[in-house]
FIROTI-850653 format. One record per residue (C-alpha): residue number from 1; residue in one letter; x, y, z. Coordinates in Angstrom, 1 decimal, m for minus. Layout:
N
NUM; A; X; Y; Z
...
***
This chain:
310
1; M; 8.9; m55.9; m2.9
2; T; 8.8; m52.1; m2.6
3; R; 6.8; m50.1; m5.1
4; P; 8.6; m47.2; m6.9
5; T; 7.8; m43.8; m5.6
6; R; 6.0; m41.3; m7.8
7; G; 9.2; m39.3; m8.2
8; A; 11.2; m42.3; m9.2
9; S; 8.5; m43.3; m11.7
10; L; 8.6; m39.8; m13.2
11; R; 12.4; m39.9; m13.5
12; W; 12.4; m43.2; m15.2
13; S; 9.6; m42.0; m17.6
14; L; 11.6; m39.0; m18.5
15; F; 14.7; m41.1; m19.0
16; A; 12.8; m43.5; m21.3
17; V; 11.7; m40.5; m23.4
18; A; 15.2; m39.1; m23.5
19; V; 16.6; m42.5; m24.6
20; A; 13.9; m42.9; m27.2
21; L; 14.6; m39.4; m28.7
22; L; 18.4; m40.1; m28.7
23; T; 17.7; m43.4; m30.5
24; W; 15.5; m41.6; m33.0
25; A; 18.1; m38.9; m33.5
26; V; 20.7; m41.6; m34.5
27; A; 18.3; m43.5; m36.7
28; S; 16.8; m40.4; m38.5
29; Q; 20.3; m39.3; m39.6
30; W; 21.5; m42.6; m40.8
31; E; 20.2; m42.3; m44.4
32; A; 21.6; m38.8; m45.0
33; V; 24.9; m39.7; m43.4
34; S; 25.2; m42.9; m45.5
35; A; 24.8; m40.7; m48.6
36; A; 27.4; m38.2; m47.3
37; A; 29.8; m41.1; m46.5
38; V; 30.2; m41.7; m50.3
39; D; 32.2; m38.5; m50.5
40; V; 33.7; m38.4; m47.0
41; G; 34.3; m42.0; m46.3
42; W; 33.4; m44.1; m43.3
43; G; 37.0; m43.8; m42.1
44; A; 36.7; m40.1; m41.6
45; I; 33.3; m40.4; m40.0
46; G; 34.8; m43.0; m37.6
47; L; 37.6; m40.5; m36.7
48; A; 35.1; m37.7; m36.2
49; T; 33.1; m40.0; m33.8
50; L; 36.3; m40.9; m31.9
51; A; 37.0; m37.1; m31.5
52; A; 33.5; m36.6; m30.3
53; M; 33.9; m39.4; m27.7
54; A; 37.1; m37.9; m26.5
55; A; 35.4; m34.5; m26.2
56; L; 32.6; m36.1; m24.1
57; G; 35.2; m37.6; m21.8
58; F; 36.8; m34.1; m21.3
59; N; 33.4; m32.6; m20.7
60; T; 32.8; m35.2; m18.0
61; L; 36.0; m34.3; m16.2
62; S; 35.1; m30.6; m16.5
63; W; 31.7; m31.2; m14.8
64; R; 33.3; m33.4; m12.1
65; A; 35.9; m30.7; m11.2
66; V; 33.1; m28.2; m10.3
67; M; 31.0; m30.8; m8.5
68; R; 33.9; m31.8; m6.3
69; S; 34.2; m28.2; m5.3
70; V; 30.6; m28.1; m4.0
71; G; 31.1; m31.2; m2.0
72; L; 30.4; m34.1; m4.3
73; H; 33.2; m36.7; m3.6
74; A; 31.7; m39.6; m5.4
75; P; 34.0; m42.2; m7.0
76; V; 35.1; m41.1; m10.5
77; V; 33.2; m44.1; m12.1
78; D; 30.0; m43.1; m10.3
79; A; 30.3; m39.5; m11.3
80; A; 31.2; m40.3; m14.9
81; S; 28.4; m42.8; m15.3
82; V; 25.8; m40.3; m14.1
83; F; 27.1; m37.5; m16.4
84; L; 27.2; m39.8; m19.4
85; V; 23.6; m41.0; m18.8
86; S; 22.4; m37.5; m18.1
87; Q; 23.5; m36.4; m21.6
88; A; 20.5; m38.2; m23.1
89; G; 18.4; m35.4; m21.6
90; K; 19.9; m33.0; m24.1
91; Y; 17.5; m34.5; m26.7
92; V; 14.4; m33.5; m24.7
93; P; 13.4; m29.8; m25.5
94; G; 14.1; m27.5; m22.6
95; A; 17.9; m28.0; m22.0
96; V; 17.3; m28.4; m18.2
97; W; 17.0; m32.2; m18.0
98; P; 20.7; m33.0; m17.7
99; V; 21.1; m30.5; m14.9
100; L; 18.1; m32.0; m13.0
101; A; 19.5; m35.5; m13.4
102; Q; 22.9; m34.5; m12.1
103; S; 21.4; m32.6; m9.1
104; E; 19.4; m35.7; m8.2
105; F; 22.6; m37.7; m8.3
106; A; 24.3; m35.2; m6.0
107; R; 21.4; m35.5; m3.5
108; A; 21.9; m39.3; m3.4
109; H; 25.5; m38.5; m2.2
110; G; 24.5; m36.2; 0.6
111; L; 24.4; m32.8; m1.1
112; S; 21.3; m30.5; m1.0
113; R; 19.4; m30.0; m4.2
114; T; 20.5; m26.4; m4.2
115; R; 24.2; m27.2; m4.0
116; G; 23.9; m30.0; m6.6
117; M; 22.0; m27.8; m9.1
118; T; 24.3; m24.9; m8.5
119; G; 27.3; m27.0; m9.2
120; S; 25.8; m28.4; m12.4
121; L; 24.8; m24.9; m13.6
122; V; 28.2; m23.5; m12.9
123; A; 29.7; m26.4; m14.9
124; V; 27.4; m25.4; m17.8
125; A; 28.5; m21.8; m17.4
126; V; 32.1; m22.9; m17.7
127; G; 31.3; m24.7; m20.9
128; V; 29.5; m21.7; m22.3
129; V; 32.3; m19.3; m21.3
130; T; 35.1; m21.5; m22.8
131; A; 33.1; m22.0; m26.0
132; G; 32.9; m18.2; m26.4
133; V; 36.6; m17.8; m25.6
134; V; 37.9; m20.7; m27.7
135; G; 35.5; m19.8; m30.6
136; T; 36.5; m16.1; m30.7
137; L; 40.3; m16.8; m30.3
138; G; 40.1; m19.5; m33.0
139; L; 38.5; m17.1; m35.5
140; V; 41.0; m14.3; m34.6
141; A; 43.9; m16.7; m35.0
142; W; 42.7; m17.7; m38.4
143; A; 42.3; m14.1; m39.6
144; P; 44.4; m11.8; m37.4
145; G; 44.1; m9.1; m40.0
146; A; 40.4; m8.8; m39.1
147; L; 41.2; m7.8; m35.6
148; A; 41.2; m4.1; m36.4
149; D; 37.5; m4.5; m37.4
150; Y; 36.5; m7.0; m34.8
151; W; 38.5; m5.8; m31.8
152; W; 35.3; m6.1; m29.8
153; A; 35.6; m9.8; m30.0
154; L; 38.6; m9.8; m27.7
155; V; 36.6; m7.5; m25.3
156; V; 34.0; m10.2; m25.3
157; V; 36.6; m12.8; m24.5
158; V; 37.9; m10.8; m21.5
159; V; 34.3; m10.2; m20.2
160; L; 33.5; m13.9; m20.5
161; A; 36.7; m15.0; m18.8
162; T; 36.0; m12.6; m15.9
163; L; 32.8; m14.5; m15.2
164; L; 35.0; m17.4; m14.0
165; V; 36.8; m15.3; m11.4
166; P; 35.6; m16.7; m8.1
167; A; 34.6; m13.4; m6.5
168; V; 32.6; m12.4; m9.7
169; L; 31.0; m15.8; m9.9
170; T; 30.0; m15.7; m6.2
171; R; 28.3; m12.3; m6.7
172; A; 26.5; m13.6; m9.8
173; L; 25.3; m16.7; m7.8
174; R; 24.0; m14.5; m5.0
175; L; 22.1; m12.3; m7.5
176; G; 20.6; m15.5; m9.0
177; F; 19.6; m16.7; m5.6
178; T; 18.0; m13.4; m4.8
179; V; 16.0; m13.4; m8.0
180; M; 14.9; m17.0; m7.3
181; R; 14.0; m15.9; m3.7
182; R; 16.3; m18.5; m2.1
183; S; 17.5; m17.6; 1.3
184; A; 20.4; m20.1; 1.3
185; E; 24.0; m18.9; 0.8
186; P; 25.3; m20.1; m2.6
187; P; 28.3; m22.5; m2.4
188; T; 31.7; m21.1; m2.9
189; I; 33.4; m22.5; m6.0
190; M; 37.1; m22.5; m5.5
191; G; 39.3; m20.9; m8.1
192; R; 41.4; m24.0; m8.6
193; A; 38.2; m26.0; m9.4
194; L; 37.1; m23.4; m11.9
195; L; 40.6; m23.4; m13.5
196; V; 40.7; m27.2; m13.8
197; S; 37.1; m27.3; m15.1
198; A; 37.9; m24.6; m17.7
199; A; 41.0; m26.5; m18.8
200; W; 39.1; m29.7; m19.4
201; S; 36.3; m27.7; m21.1
202; A; 38.9; m26.1; m23.4
203; A; 40.2; m29.6; m24.3
204; N; 36.6; m30.5; m25.1
205; W; 36.4; m27.7; m27.7
206; L; 39.8; m28.5; m29.1
207; A; 38.7; m32.1; m29.7
208; L; 35.5; m31.0; m31.4
209; G; 37.5; m28.5; m33.4
210; L; 39.7; m31.5; m34.5
211; Q; 36.5; m33.3; m35.5
212; A; 35.3; m30.3; m37.6
213; W; 38.8; m30.0; m39.2
214; I; 38.9; m33.7; m40.2
215; L; 35.6; m33.2; m42.1
216; L; 36.4; m29.8; m43.5
217; R; 39.6; m30.8; m45.2
218; I; 37.8; m33.6; m47.0
219; L; 34.7; m31.7; m47.9
220; S; 36.5; m28.6; m48.9
221; P; 39.8; m29.7; m50.4
222; G; 42.6; m27.2; m50.8
223; T; 41.7; m25.5; m47.5
224; E; 44.8; m26.6; m45.5
225; G; 45.8; m25.0; m42.2
226; L; 42.2; m24.3; m41.1
227; W; 42.2; m26.0; m37.8
228; S; 41.8; m22.7; m35.9
229; L; 38.9; m21.7; m38.1
230; A; 37.2; m25.1; m37.7
231; T; 37.7; m25.0; m34.0
232; G; 36.4; m21.4; m33.6
233; A; 33.5; m21.9; m35.9
234; F; 32.3; m25.1; m34.2
235; A; 32.6; m23.7; m30.7
236; L; 30.6; m20.5; m31.7
237; A; 28.1; m22.6; m33.6
238; W; 27.5; m24.8; m30.6
239; L; 27.1; m21.7; m28.5
240; A; 24.4; m20.5; m30.9
241; G; 22.6; m23.8; m30.7
242; F; 22.8; m23.8; m26.9
243; L; 21.3; m20.3; m26.5
244; V; 18.2; m21.4; m28.5
245; V; 16.9; m23.4; m25.6
246; F; 13.9; m24.8; m27.4
247; A; 16.0; m26.6; m30.0
248; P; 16.8; m30.1; m28.7
249; A; 20.6; m30.4; m28.6
250; G; 20.9; m27.2; m30.6
251; V; 19.4; m28.8; m33.8
252; G; 19.0; m26.1; m36.5
253; P; 20.7; m23.1; m35.1
254; R; 24.0; m24.8; m34.8
255; E; 23.9; m25.9; m38.5
256; A; 22.8; m22.4; m39.6
257; A; 25.7; m20.8; m37.6
258; L; 28.2; m23.2; m39.1
259; V; 27.1; m22.3; m42.7
260; V; 27.7; m18.6; m41.9
261; L; 31.0; m19.0; m40.1
262; L; 32.5; m21.3; m42.7
263; A; 31.3; m19.3; m45.7
264; A; 34.8; m18.0; m46.5
265; V; 36.2; m21.5; m47.1
266; A; 33.2; m23.8; m47.8
267; T; 30.1; m23.7; m49.9
268; R; 26.7; m24.0; m48.3
269; P; 26.3; m27.7; m49.3
270; E; 29.8; m28.4; m47.9
271; A; 29.1; m26.6; m44.6
272; L; 25.8; m28.4; m44.3
273; A; 27.4; m31.7; m45.0
274; L; 30.0; m31.0; m42.3
275; A; 27.3; m30.0; m39.8
276; L; 25.2; m33.2; m40.6
277; I; 28.1; m35.6; m40.2
278; S; 29.4; m33.8; m37.1
279; R; 25.9; m33.9; m35.6
280; F; 25.7; m37.7; m36.3
281; A; 29.2; m38.3; m34.8
282; M; 28.3; m36.4; m31.6
283; T; 24.9; m38.1; m31.4
284; L; 26.6; m41.5; m31.8
285; A; 29.1; m40.5; m29.1
286; D; 26.3; m39.7; m26.8
287; A; 24.7; m43.0; m27.4
288; V; 28.0; m44.9; m26.7
289; G; 28.4; m42.7; m23.6
290; L; 24.9; m43.6; m22.5
291; G; 25.7; m47.3; m22.9
292; C; 29.0; m47.0; m21.0
293; G; 27.3; m45.1; m18.3
294; L; 24.6; m47.7; m17.8
295; L; 27.1; m50.5; m17.8
296; A; 29.3; m48.6; m15.3
297; R; 26.3; m48.1; m13.0
298; R; 25.4; m51.8; m13.2
299; W; 29.0; m52.7; m12.5
300; R; 29.2; m50.3; m9.5
301; R; 26.2; m52.0; m7.9
302; D; 28.0; m55.3; m8.1
303; V; 31.2; m54.0; m6.5
304; P; 31.5; m54.3; m2.7
305; D; 31.6; m51.0; m0.8
306; H; 35.1; m51.4; 0.4
307; T; 36.4; m51.2; m3.2
308; A; 34.5; m48.0; m4.0
309; A; 37.4; m45.6; m3.5
310; L; 38.6; m42.7; m5.5
***
């Protein structure tokens, strides 16, 4: 019987820590969410969780589109299982663990660590850019009259979208490689792959916006027609949480941003309740995704090689 290598032992240790933190995140929110369910109802929380699970699926496809462009041609079940399992790393402070897990998976399928990590980082960049674009457009759509005062928001949208132009992205990657003192040439991410990835990522934000709208219309009755606000506010709040890298899964900054962005239609307690339930729904979705990913990996090990086709 072979003994596990030091690297494998370290990866499994980090995975155990991530799973423990994810489990704690679900358990620690249960009491507060149970109290909120009195006003919202478990039916709405269930719908919010389903929306979060759909968003996770869209995010998986967004990541896979970029990884295929850098040379990862693993079966969809393999790729999805690794992405879903890697999401447990979000709950470890530092925000880099999912990328590391994904790059190790790419190495197991013949890609260099550089190409694998570059692909994962570009996929993250696609998510960040689409969050900014969808968030800004959502708020502008809700209050078009504010465009005269916040015209700069559309400038931000254009600048962010420009980052996904292949030529611009390639220059940015080369600059990053130079800063990191890497002599390798960065992989070229094809425009079609970026477009497909961005489309799936936009679907992810729309699904999460639907989740926020489901909760907002119950917590703040009389505020109909606010899907664009809910979508824009949630995307920008997620972005705020993501940029504060030391906050595991954006805990704290995301909630604070939601309170500010929803101030026009929801009181502070209502916005905080929405943030709490949304956090719980997304955490529960990550836990379900983790379980599905582990089951898929076990199933793939039992499937003969000749059936492992795309």
